[in-house]
N, C-alpha and C positions, 0 to 999 in steps of 0.2 A: 457346718463341720463336715469334713470329708474323711471317711475311714476306709481303709483297704482291708478287706477280709481275706486273708491268705488261705483260709480253709476252702473257700468257695471256688475260685477267687472272684471277687466283685468289689466295686466301689459302692459305699453306702453314704447317702446324704442324710445327716441327722440334724435335728433341731433347726431347720430352716423356717424362719418366721418373719412376718412383716407386721409391724405395729398396726393395730386396728385403725388408727387415725391416718395411716398412709396407704391402706389397702384400696385397690381399685384404680391405681395410677400406673400400673405396669412395672412397679419395682420388683415384685416377686418374679415375674417372667424374666426381667433383665438379670436378676441375681441368679436364677436357675440357669439361664443361658451362659453366664460367666463361669459358674461352677462346672457345667458340662464341658465348656472349652478347656478349663483347667484339667479336668479328668482325662480329656482326650490326649493330653501330653504324657499320660501314664506315669505320673510322678512316683508311684509306689510299687507298680508292677503291671504286668500285661493282663488286661481283661477287657472284654467288650460288654461287660454287664455293669449296669448302674441300678441301684435300688433306692427308691424314695418312698418312704412310708408316711402314713398320716393317721391321725386319730379319727376313727369313724364317727365319733361324737362331736367333732368340731362343728360349730355352727357356721352356716353360710351367711356371710354379710353382704 
């Protein structure tokens, strides 16, 4: 999910996840690359900022 925060302004990437059984195959990297390519088209507004957050308690697989 890509959200544009007009107050900052910046693009926020929310709820990006890869199923545990598919992790370690490069799908997350490819998905993130595609999302960033999409954001570069500035579909909602002009900004050079992208935020991607994570839960610090996520386990490393």
